[in-house]
N, C-alpha and C positions, 0 to 999 in steps of 0.2 A: 945489411943482412937481408936475405930474401928467403922465401918459402915457395915451394911448388907442391901441388896436390895431385896425386894420381887417383883418378876415379872413373869407372865405367869406360875404360880404354882411352881416356883423354888425359892430357897433362895440362893442368890449370896453373897459370902463373908464368914466370915467377912474380911474386908480389913482395912488397916490403913486409917484413915480420911485424912491424908496428901497425900495419893496416890490414892484416889478414888474421881472422879468428877461426881456426879449424874447430868449430863448435862441436862437431860429431866426436872429436877425439879429446875434447877438453875435460878437465877434472870436474868442472862445474856440472857438465852434463852427466858424467859418470856418477857423481855424488847423488844425483836425483833418483837413481835406481832404474829398474827395468820398467817397460811399458810406455815410455815416452819416445817419440820419434822426432829427429831433427834433420835438417839438411846437412850437406857436406861442410860448407864453410860460409863465412861472411867476409866480404872484402869491401874496404872503403875506397871509393874512386872519386876523382875530382869531379865536381859538379859546378853549376853556375854560381855566381856571386861569392866566390871564394869559400864554398862549403864543400863538405864531403858527403857523398851519397853512399848509403849502405846497400850493397848488393848481396842478397841471400841466394846462394847457388845450390841447386839440387841437380845432380847429374844422373842420367840414365843411359843404358846402352840400347834400350828399345822401349816401345810403347805398344800396348795392345789396341786392337780395333775397337773393342768395347771399353769405353773410358771410365765408367762410373766408379768402380772400386779403385782403379789406378789414380784417378783424379782426387778421390777422397784421401788416399794415402799421401799424395803430394801436398794437398791442402793442409793436412795435419802437420807434416814436416815443416812447411814454410811458416805456418801460424805459430807453432811451438817455438821455432827458431827466432822469429821476430820477438815474441814475448820474452823468451829467455835472454836474448841479447839485450833488449831494453832493460829488463830486470837487473842484469849484471851491470850495465852502465849506471843504473840508478842505485847500485849497491843494496839491492833488496834481499840478498842471501846472507845468512850468518857467516858462511865460510866463503868470503870473496875469492874468486878464482884469480890466482896470481898470474895465470897465463892470459888474462884479458889483455890484449895488446894495448900499448901506450896510447895510440890515437883514439881508441874506443873509450878510454878512461876520461877523455876531455871532450867527447862528442856532444854537440849541441843537438839533442834529440828533437827539440822543437823546430829546428830548421833543416834537419837531415832528411833529404829525399830518400825514399826506399824503393828498391826494385826487387821483386821476388821472381827469380829466373829459373826456369826448367830448361836444362840443356840436354838434348837427346842426340846421341851419336848416330850418324848415318840415317837421319830422319829426313825424308823428302819434304821439300818446301810446301807442296800441295797438301800434305798431311797436317801441317801446322794449324791452319785456321780453325778446324773443328775442335781440336784439342785446346787451343788458345781460348776459344769461346767457353768451353766447359770449365776450364780452370779459372778463368776470370769470373764466371758466374759463381763458382764455389768459394772463391776468395772475396767475394763482394762484401761480406760481413766485416772481415778484418780491414779491408780497404776503407770502408765507410767509417767504422768506429775509430780507426787510427788517423783518419784524415789524410790518407795517402792519395796520390794522384790516381785517377781512373786508369791510367796506363802503366801502373806500377807492377802489374803481373804480366810476365812475358814468357812465351814458349819459343825457343830457338833451337836450331840444329848446330852441329859442330862447325859447319861452314860459317854461319853467322857469328858463332862464339869466337872463331879465329879473327874475323873482321873486327870484332869488338875488343880484340886483344885479351880475351879471357883465357884462351888456350894457345899453346905454342904451335 
């Protein structure tokens, strides 16, 4: 069984239902109430050494020239999503989300590589580096405290997302 996600004019997937957590539409997120922002979804992808990598995906149809407020919003969404997903995997909530996909339930969080990915539709390649730098700088705290790779924060366009088989 597969799942596809339509967001910001892009069709993500199809992904195995066992490896895709549509966090933004999950009961777990809904139960937390208003005021919290999360990314669209988390997908588990094959990584080296027979492990699964968790890719946190935030999709946008555009990005402003002034990055500060935009980048802060993306940082909040990605940080909250990592924390909420890890908390769900660790069963830290009283009302466990039955929609947490099967592969997430047995995920080895200690060995799981993480990618926080911002995908922007129709975004020129030459616009990516300054936004990548801003987002990486803002995400530095999460990356360091969680022990993620320094390259775990990535900004790409839909062309690159297609190459990586994130979108159809």
